[in-house]
DSSP file (Angstrom, degrees, kcal/mol; ACC not computed):
  #  RESIDUE AA STRUCTURE BP1 BP2  ACC     N-H-->O    O-->H-N    N-H-->O    O-->H-N    TCO  KAPPA ALPHA  PHI   PSI    X-CA   Y-CA   Z-CA
    1    1 A M              0   0    0      0, 0.0     2,-0.1     0, 0.0     0, 0.0   0.000 360.0 360.0 360.0 138.0  -44.2   -2.7   20.0
    2    2 A Q     >  -     0   0    0      1,-0.1     4,-2.2     4,-0.0     5,-0.2  -0.407 360.0-112.7 -78.0 155.8  -42.9   -3.5   23.5
    3    3 A K  H  > S+     0   0    0      1,-0.2     4,-2.8     2,-0.2     5,-0.2   0.896 113.7  52.2 -59.1 -46.2  -39.3   -2.6   24.5
    4    4 A P  H  > S+     0   0    0      0, 0.0     4,-2.1     0, 0.0    -1,-0.2   0.904 112.2  46.9 -59.8 -38.5  -38.1   -6.3   24.8
    5    5 A A  H  > S+     0   0    0      2,-0.2     4,-2.2     1,-0.2    -2,-0.2   0.893 112.2  50.2 -68.2 -39.0  -39.4   -7.1   21.4
    6    6 A L  H  X S+     0   0    0     -4,-2.2     4,-2.5     2,-0.2    -1,-0.2   0.921 110.9  48.8 -64.4 -44.4  -37.8   -4.0   19.9
    7    7 A Y  H  X S+     0   0    0     -4,-2.8     4,-2.5     1,-0.2    -2,-0.2   0.896 111.1  50.6 -61.9 -40.9  -34.5   -4.8   21.5
    8    8 A S  H  X S+     0   0    0     -4,-2.1     4,-2.4    -5,-0.2    -1,-0.2   0.902 110.9  49.0 -64.1 -40.8  -34.7   -8.4   20.2
    9    9 A L  H  X S+     0   0    0     -4,-2.2     4,-2.3     2,-0.2    -2,-0.2   0.913 112.0  48.1 -65.4 -43.3  -35.4   -7.1   16.7
   10   10 A L  H  X S+     0   0    0     -4,-2.5     4,-2.3     2,-0.2    -2,-0.2   0.900 111.8  50.1 -64.3 -40.7  -32.5   -4.6   16.8
   11   11 A L  H  X S+     0   0    0     -4,-2.5     4,-2.4     2,-0.2    -2,-0.2   0.918 110.6  49.5 -63.8 -43.7  -30.2   -7.4   18.1
   12   12 A A  H  X S+     0   0    0     -4,-2.4     4,-2.2     1,-0.2    -2,-0.2   0.916 111.6  48.7 -62.0 -43.5  -31.2   -9.7   15.3
   13   13 A A  H  X S+     0   0    0     -4,-2.3     4,-2.5     1,-0.2     5,-0.2   0.899 110.5  51.7 -63.6 -40.7  -30.7   -7.0   12.7
   14   14 A L  H  X S+     0   0    0     -4,-2.3     4,-2.0     1,-0.2    -2,-0.2   0.924 111.0  47.0 -61.7 -45.6  -27.3   -6.2   14.1
   15   15 A L  H  X S+     0   0    0     -4,-2.4     4,-0.9     2,-0.2    -1,-0.2   0.876 113.6  48.5 -65.5 -37.8  -26.2   -9.8   13.9
   16   16 A I  H  < S+     0   0    0     -4,-2.2     3,-0.2    -5,-0.2    -2,-0.2   0.934 118.9  37.0 -67.9 -46.0  -27.5  -10.3   10.4
   17   17 A F  H  < S+     0   0    0     -4,-2.5     4,-0.3     1,-0.2    -2,-0.2   0.682 111.5  58.6 -84.7 -17.7  -25.9   -7.1    9.0
   18   18 A A  H >X S+     0   0    0     -4,-2.0     3,-1.0    -5,-0.2     4,-0.6   0.705  86.0  80.9 -82.8 -19.5  -22.6   -7.3   11.0
   19   19 A G  G >< S+     0   0    0     -4,-0.9     3,-1.5     1,-0.3    -1,-0.2   0.910  89.6  50.0 -53.5 -49.7  -21.7  -10.8    9.6
   20   20 A P  G 34 S+     0   0    0      0, 0.0    -1,-0.3     0, 0.0    -2,-0.1   0.710 105.4  59.9 -65.2 -17.3  -20.3   -9.5    6.3
   21   21 A L  G <4 S+     0   0    0     -3,-1.0    -2,-0.2    -4,-0.3     2,-0.2   0.617  78.2 110.6 -83.8 -11.9  -18.1   -7.0    8.3
   22   22 A Y    <<  -     0   0    0     -3,-1.5    -3,-0.0    -4,-0.6     0, 0.0  -0.451  56.3-157.2 -67.6 130.6  -16.4   -9.8   10.2
   23   23 A A    >   -     0   0    0      1,-0.3     3,-1.4    -2,-0.2    -1,-0.1   0.494  21.5-159.1 -89.5  -4.5  -12.7  -10.1    9.1
   24   24 A G  T 3   -     0   0    0      1,-0.2    -1,-0.3     2,-0.0     0, 0.0  -0.373  63.0 -18.3  65.9-136.8  -12.3  -13.7   10.2
   25   25 A D  T 3  S+     0   0    0     -2,-0.1     2,-0.3     2,-0.1    -1,-0.2   0.164  93.7 136.5 -92.7  17.5   -8.7  -14.8   10.7
   26   26 A T    <   -     0   0    0     -3,-1.4     2,-0.7     1,-0.1    -3,-0.1  -0.510  43.3-153.1 -70.4 126.1   -7.2  -12.0    8.7
   27   27 A D    >   -     0   0    0     -2,-0.3     3,-2.2     1,-0.1     4,-0.4  -0.899   4.6-152.2 -99.1 113.6   -4.2  -10.5   10.5
   28   28 A I  G >  S+     0   0    0     -2,-0.7     3,-0.8     1,-0.3    -1,-0.1   0.738  93.8  63.5 -62.7 -20.7   -3.8   -6.9    9.4
   29   29 A L  G 3  S+     0   0    0      1,-0.2    -1,-0.3    -3,-0.0    -3,-0.0   0.707 101.2  52.2 -74.4 -17.6   -0.1   -7.0   10.0
   30   30 A D  G <  S+     0   0    0     -3,-2.2    -1,-0.2     2,-0.1    -2,-0.2   0.448  81.3 118.5 -94.7  -1.6    0.2   -9.7    7.3
   31   31 A L    <   -     0   0    0     -3,-0.8    -3,-0.0    -4,-0.4    -5,-0.0  -0.425  53.4-148.3 -68.4 139.3   -1.7   -7.7    4.6
   32   32 A K        -     0   0    0     -2,-0.1     3,-0.1     1,-0.1    -2,-0.1  -0.731  22.2 -99.7-104.8 154.4    0.4   -6.9    1.5
   33   33 A P        -     0   0    0      0, 0.0    -1,-0.1     0, 0.0    23,-0.1  -0.327  55.3 -82.3 -67.0 157.8    0.2   -3.9   -0.7
   34   34 A P        -     0   0    0      0, 0.0    21,-0.4     0, 0.0     3,-0.0  -0.355  35.8-160.4 -62.6 140.8   -1.8   -4.3   -3.9
   35   35 A M        +     0   0    0     19,-0.1     2,-0.3    -3,-0.1    17,-0.1   0.326  69.5  44.9-106.4   5.6    0.3   -5.8   -6.7
   36   36 A S  S    S-     0   0    0     19,-0.1     3,-0.2    13,-0.0    19,-0.1  -0.865  75.2-124.8-139.8 175.8   -1.8   -4.7   -9.6
   37   37 A T    >   +     0   0    0     -2,-0.3     3,-1.5    10,-0.2     7,-0.0  -0.540  37.2 157.2-124.8  66.5   -3.5   -1.6  -10.7
   38   38 A P  T 3  S+     0   0    0      0, 0.0    -1,-0.2     0, 0.0     0, 0.0   0.829  84.0  35.2 -62.1 -30.5   -7.2   -2.4  -11.3
   39   39 A G  T 3  S+     0   0    0     -3,-0.2    -2,-0.0     2,-0.0     0, 0.0  -0.101  87.0 158.0-112.1  35.5   -8.3    1.2  -10.9
   40   40 A K    <   -     0   0    0     -3,-1.5     2,-0.2     1,-0.1     6,-0.1  -0.180  32.3-136.3 -64.0 151.8   -5.3    2.9  -12.4
   41   41 A T    >   -     0   0    0      4,-0.1     3,-1.6     1,-0.0    -1,-0.1  -0.488  32.0 -94.8 -98.7 175.5   -5.5    6.4  -13.8
   42   42 A M  T 3  S+     0   0    0      1,-0.3    -2,-0.1    -2,-0.2    -1,-0.0   0.780 122.0  54.7 -63.6 -27.6   -4.1    7.7  -17.0
   43   43 A D  T 3  S+     0   0    0      2,-0.1    -1,-0.3     0, 0.0    -3,-0.0   0.420  92.3  84.7 -89.4   4.0   -0.9    8.9  -15.4
   44   44 A E  S <  S-     0   0    0     -3,-1.6     3,-0.1    -7,-0.0     2,-0.0  -0.915  76.4-134.6-105.9 123.6    0.0    5.6  -13.8
   45   45 A P        -     0   0    0      0, 0.0     2,-0.1     0, 0.0    -4,-0.1  -0.358  34.2 -92.3 -70.2 156.6    1.8    3.1  -16.0
   46   46 A D        -     0   0    0      1,-0.1     2,-1.0    -6,-0.1   -10,-0.0  -0.426  32.1-129.9 -64.6 140.7    0.7   -0.5  -16.0
   47   47 A L        -     0   0    0     -2,-0.1     2,-0.2    -3,-0.1   -10,-0.2  -0.820  26.8-158.2 -91.7  99.8    2.4   -2.8  -13.5
   48   48 A K    >>  -     0   0    0     -2,-1.0     3,-2.6     1,-0.1     4,-0.9  -0.553  34.0 -88.8 -78.2 145.3    3.4   -5.7  -15.6
   49   49 A E  T 34 S+     0   0    0      1,-0.3    -1,-0.1    -2,-0.2     4,-0.1  -0.293 114.8  12.3 -56.2 128.5    4.1   -8.9  -13.7
   50   50 A G  T 34 S+     0   0    0      2,-0.4    -1,-0.3    -3,-0.1     3,-0.1   0.232 108.3  89.1  88.7 -13.7    7.7   -9.0  -12.5
   51   51 A E  T <4 S+     0   0    0     -3,-2.6     2,-0.3     1,-0.3    -2,-0.2   0.957 100.5   1.1 -81.4 -53.3    8.3   -5.3  -13.4
   52   52 A F     <  -     0   0    0     -4,-0.9    -2,-0.4   -17,-0.1    -1,-0.3  -0.954  53.4-147.5-132.5 153.6    7.3   -3.7  -10.1
   53   53 A D  S    S-     0   0    0     49,-2.7     2,-0.3    -2,-0.3    50,-0.2   0.644  76.1 -32.1 -92.8 -17.2    6.1   -5.1   -6.8
   54   54 A G  E     -A  102   0A   0     48,-1.3    48,-2.6   -19,-0.1     2,-0.3  -0.982  51.0-144.3 178.7 176.0    3.9   -2.2   -5.9
   55   55 A Y  E     +A  101   0A   0    -21,-0.4     2,-0.3    -2,-0.3    46,-0.2  -0.965  29.0 123.0-153.1 165.1    3.2    1.5   -6.1
   56   56 A G  E     -A  100   0A   0     44,-2.4    44,-3.4    -2,-0.3     2,-0.4  -0.981  55.9 -60.6 166.7-167.2    1.8    4.3   -4.0
   57   57 A V  E     -A   99   0A   0     -2,-0.3    12,-2.3    42,-0.3     2,-0.4  -0.894  49.8-112.5-109.5 135.7    2.4    7.7   -2.4
   58   58 A I  E     +B   68   0A   0     40,-2.4    39,-2.8    -2,-0.4    10,-0.2  -0.526  33.8 175.5 -68.8 120.8    5.2    8.2    0.2
   59   59 A D  E    S-     0   0A   0      8,-3.7     2,-0.3     1,-0.4    -1,-0.2   0.820  71.2  -2.0 -91.2 -40.2    3.6    9.0    3.6
   60   60 A Q  E     -B   67   0A   0      7,-1.3     7,-2.8    35,-0.1    -1,-0.4  -0.983  66.1-174.7-148.5 149.9    6.9    9.1    5.6
   61   61 A I  E     +B   66   0A   0     -2,-0.3     2,-0.2     5,-0.2     5,-0.2  -0.971   9.5 162.6-152.3 137.2   10.5    8.5    4.7
   62   62 A T        -     0   0    0      3,-3.0    -2,-0.0    -2,-0.3     0, 0.0  -0.742  57.2 -88.9-132.2-176.5   13.8    8.3    6.5
   63   63 A A  S    S+     0   0    0     -2,-0.2     3,-0.1     1,-0.2    28,-0.0   0.758 126.7  33.4 -67.9 -23.8   17.2    6.9    5.6
   64   64 A Q  S    S+     0   0    0      1,-0.2    11,-2.9    10,-0.1     2,-0.3   0.604 123.2  22.0-108.7 -15.1   16.2    3.5    6.9
   65   65 A E  E     - C   0  74A   0      9,-0.3    -3,-3.0    44,-0.0     2,-0.3  -0.978  51.4-163.0-153.6 161.1   12.5    3.2    6.3
   66   66 A V  E     -BC  61  73A   0      7,-2.5     7,-2.6    -2,-0.3     2,-0.5  -0.995  12.5-147.1-146.0 146.1    9.6    4.4    4.2
   67   67 A V  E     -BC  60  72A   0     -7,-2.8    -8,-3.7    -2,-0.3    -7,-1.3  -0.977  18.7-175.0-115.1 119.7    5.8    4.2    4.6
   68   68 A I  E >  S-BC  58  71A   0      3,-2.5     3,-1.8    -2,-0.5   -10,-0.2  -0.968  73.0 -19.4-118.8 118.9    4.0    4.0    1.2
   69   69 A D  T 3  S-     0   0    0    -12,-2.3    -1,-0.2    -2,-0.5   -11,-0.1   0.912 128.6 -52.1  47.9  49.4    0.2    4.1    1.3
   70   70 A D  T 3  S+     0   0    0    -13,-0.2     2,-0.5     1,-0.2    -1,-0.3   0.560 113.6 120.0  68.0  11.7    0.2    3.2    5.0
   71   71 A A  E <   -C   68   0A   0     -3,-1.8    -3,-2.5     2,-0.0     2,-0.3  -0.927  59.4-133.2-109.0 131.7    2.4    0.1    4.4
   72   72 A Y  E     +C   67   0A   0     -2,-0.5     2,-0.3    -5,-0.2    -5,-0.2  -0.642  28.4 172.2 -87.1 135.6    5.8    0.0    6.2
   73   73 A Y  E     -C   66   0A   0     -7,-2.6    -7,-2.5    -2,-0.3     2,-0.3  -0.975  25.6-129.5-136.6 151.7    9.0   -1.0    4.3
   74   74 A R  E     -Cd  65 109A   0     34,-3.6    36,-2.8    -2,-0.3     2,-0.4  -0.759  15.3-144.8 -97.4 149.8   12.7   -0.9    5.2
   75   75 A L  E     - d   0 110A   0    -11,-2.9     2,-0.2    -2,-0.3    36,-0.1  -0.936  13.4-149.1-110.6 136.2   15.3    0.7    3.0
   76   76 A S  E >   -     0   0A   0     34,-0.8     3,-1.5    -2,-0.4   -11,-0.0  -0.516  31.4-104.1 -96.5 170.9   18.8   -0.9    2.8
   77   77 A G  E 3  S+     0   0A   0      1,-0.3    -1,-0.1    -2,-0.2   -13,-0.0   0.708 123.2  51.3 -64.7 -18.8   22.1    0.8    2.2
   78   78 A S  E 3  S+     0   0A   0      2,-0.1    -1,-0.3    34,-0.0     2,-0.1   0.301  76.0 130.3-103.5   9.5   21.9   -0.4   -1.3
   79   79 A T  E <   -     0   0A   0     -3,-1.5     2,-0.3    33,-0.1    33,-0.2  -0.436  48.7-145.7 -61.1 132.2   18.4    0.8   -2.2
   80   80 A T  E     - d   0 112A   0     31,-2.2    33,-2.6    -2,-0.1     2,-0.5  -0.766   6.2-148.8-104.9 151.6   18.6    2.6   -5.5
   81   81 A Y  E     +Ed  89 113A   0      8,-0.5     8,-2.7    -2,-0.3     2,-0.3  -0.974  27.4 167.4-119.2 126.9   16.5    5.6   -6.5
   82   82 A K  E     -Ed  88 114A   0     31,-2.9    33,-1.4    -2,-0.5     2,-0.2  -0.941  34.1-123.4-141.2 158.8   15.6    6.1  -10.1
   83   83 A Y  E >   - d   0 115A   0      4,-2.7     3,-2.4    -2,-0.3    33,-0.2  -0.658  40.3-107.6 -92.3 158.7   13.4    7.9  -12.6
   84   84 A M  T 3  S+     0   0    0     31,-2.3    32,-0.1     1,-0.3    34,-0.1   0.741 119.0  63.6 -61.0 -23.1   11.1    6.0  -14.9
   85   85 A N  T 3  S-     0   0    0     32,-0.8    -1,-0.3     2,-0.1    33,-0.1   0.489 121.5-106.9 -80.0  -0.4   13.4    6.8  -17.8
   86   86 A G  S <  S+     0   0    0     -3,-2.4    -2,-0.1     1,-0.3     2,-0.1   0.262  75.6 133.8  98.4 -11.5   16.2    4.8  -16.1
   87   87 A S        -     0   0    0      1,-0.1    -4,-2.7    -5,-0.1    -1,-0.3  -0.412  59.3-104.9 -74.6 151.5   18.4    7.7  -14.9
   88   88 A S  E     -E   82   0A   0     -6,-0.2     2,-0.3    -2,-0.1    -6,-0.3  -0.358  37.8-178.8 -75.1 152.5   19.6    7.7  -11.3
   89   89 A A  E     -E   81   0A   0     -8,-2.7    -8,-0.5    -2,-0.1     2,-0.3  -0.832  22.2-116.8-137.3 175.4   18.2    9.9   -8.6
   90   90 A S    >   -     0   0    0     -2,-0.3     3,-2.0   -10,-0.1     4,-0.1  -0.766  31.3-106.4-113.8 165.2   19.0   10.5   -5.0
   91   91 A A  G >  S+     0   0    0      1,-0.3     3,-1.9    -2,-0.3    -1,-0.1   0.805 116.9  68.8 -58.9 -29.0   16.8    9.9   -1.9
   92   92 A D  G 3  S+     0   0    0      1,-0.3    -1,-0.3     2,-0.0    -3,-0.0   0.723  89.2  64.0 -63.4 -20.4   16.4   13.7   -1.7
   93   93 A N  G <  S+     0   0    0     -3,-2.0    -1,-0.3     1,-0.2    -2,-0.2   0.364  93.0  68.5 -82.9   6.2   14.3   13.5   -4.9
   94   94 A F    <   +     0   0    0     -3,-1.9    -1,-0.2    -4,-0.1     3,-0.1  -0.560  67.8 164.3-126.3  66.9   11.7   11.4   -3.1
   95   95 A P    >   -     0   0    0      0, 0.0     3,-1.8     0, 0.0   -37,-0.3  -0.225  51.9 -67.9 -77.4 171.4    9.9   13.6   -0.5
   96   96 A V  T 3  S+     0   0    0      1,-0.2   -37,-0.2   -35,-0.1     3,-0.1  -0.325 123.2  34.5 -55.0 137.4    6.6   12.9    1.3
   97   97 A G  T 3  S+     0   0    0    -39,-2.8     2,-0.3     1,-0.3    -1,-0.2   0.320  83.7 134.5  96.4  -6.9    3.8   13.0   -1.2
   98   98 A T    <   -     0   0    0     -3,-1.8   -40,-2.4   -40,-0.1     2,-0.5  -0.596  56.0-129.6 -78.4 133.1    5.7   11.6   -4.1
   99   99 A R  E     +A   57   0A   0     -2,-0.3    17,-0.5   -42,-0.2     2,-0.3  -0.727  40.2 176.8 -80.1 126.3    4.0    8.8   -6.2
  100  100 A V  E     -A   56   0A   0    -44,-3.4   -44,-2.4    -2,-0.5     2,-0.3  -0.883  29.9-150.1-132.1 159.4    6.5    6.0   -6.5
  101  101 A W  E     -AF  55 114A   0     13,-2.2    13,-3.3    -2,-0.3     2,-0.3  -0.935  27.5-169.6-121.4 149.4    6.8    2.4   -7.8
  102  102 A F  E     -AF  54 113A   0    -48,-2.6   -49,-2.7    -2,-0.3   -48,-1.3  -0.969  22.9-146.3-145.9 157.9    9.1    0.0   -6.1
  103  103 A M  E     - F   0 112A   0      9,-2.2     8,-2.8    -2,-0.3     9,-1.5  -0.943  25.4-139.8-119.4 145.5   10.8   -3.4   -6.3
  104  104 A L  E     - F   0 110A   0     -2,-0.4     6,-0.3     6,-0.3     3,-0.1  -0.793  19.1-160.3-109.4 146.0   11.4   -5.6   -3.2
  105  105 A Y  S    S-     0   0    0      4,-3.3     2,-0.2    -2,-0.3    -1,-0.2   0.901  88.5 -14.4 -75.1 -53.4   14.4   -7.7   -2.1
  106  106 A T  S    S-     0   0    0      3,-0.9     3,-0.4     0, 0.0    -1,-0.2  -0.563 104.1 -55.8-133.3-165.4   12.1   -9.6    0.3
  107  107 A D  S    S+     0   0    0      1,-0.2     3,-0.0    -2,-0.2    -3,-0.0   0.837 131.1   5.4 -51.5 -41.0    8.6   -9.0    1.8
  108  108 A N  S    S+     0   0    0    -35,-0.1   -34,-3.6     2,-0.0     2,-0.6   0.228 103.2  97.5-136.3  19.9    9.3   -5.6    3.2
  109  109 A I  E     -d   74   0A   0     -3,-0.4    -4,-3.3   -36,-0.2    -3,-0.9  -0.948  65.4-137.6-110.8 121.0   12.8   -4.5    2.1
  110  110 A I  E     -dF  75 104A   0    -36,-2.8   -34,-0.8    -2,-0.6    -6,-0.3  -0.609  19.5-175.8 -83.5 130.3   12.9   -2.2   -0.9
  111  111 A E  E    S+     0   0A   0     -8,-2.8   -31,-2.2    -2,-0.4     2,-0.3   0.869  72.3   1.1 -85.9 -46.1   15.5   -2.8   -3.6
  112  112 A S  E     -dF  80 103A   0     -9,-1.5    -9,-2.2   -33,-0.2     2,-0.4  -0.998  57.3-152.9-148.6 149.1   14.7    0.2   -5.8
  113  113 A V  E     -dF  81 102A   0    -33,-2.6   -31,-2.9    -2,-0.3     2,-0.3  -0.973  17.9-169.4-123.1 135.7   12.3    3.1   -5.8
  114  114 A W  E     +dF  82 101A   0    -13,-3.3   -13,-2.2    -2,-0.4     2,-0.3  -0.907   7.6 175.7-127.4 150.3   11.1    4.8   -9.0
  115  115 A K  E     -d   83   0A   0    -33,-1.4   -31,-2.3    -2,-0.3   -15,-0.1  -0.971  36.3 -88.4-147.6 164.4    9.2    7.9   -9.9
  116  116 A E  S    S+     0   0    0    -17,-0.5     2,-0.2    -2,-0.3   -17,-0.0  -0.229  85.5  38.6 -65.5 160.0    8.1    9.9  -13.0
  117  117 A G              0   0    0      1,-0.1   -32,-0.8   -34,-0.1   -33,-0.2  -0.569 360.0 360.0 102.1-162.1   10.4   12.5  -14.5
  118  118 A G              0   0    0     -2,-0.2    -1,-0.1   -35,-0.1   -35,-0.1   0.357 360.0 360.0 120.3 360.0   14.1   12.6  -15.0
């Protein structure tokens, strides 16, 4: 096969197989965390509609913000920290690597953060 024909064939294959990879008009900054648990494991409780807005593992946390599974959220002065049994906790009980569930005030401000134990 001659080089121009080979290049044309490779270009055609690239265009055919790259189509499904195109993200279209999706703005990655507008993506929301998953709101359900289709692949949940045995140690993760079901997220019933209205109970929690999301869950994940804390990647980073400060007094004003938290990153959970690569999604950024703000923490307000009134954000509460709780165990799943309902007892209160402090922010110090939520270090990096902790699996948490959370409820939101708005799109990216967390109202309460929950974890197993207590």
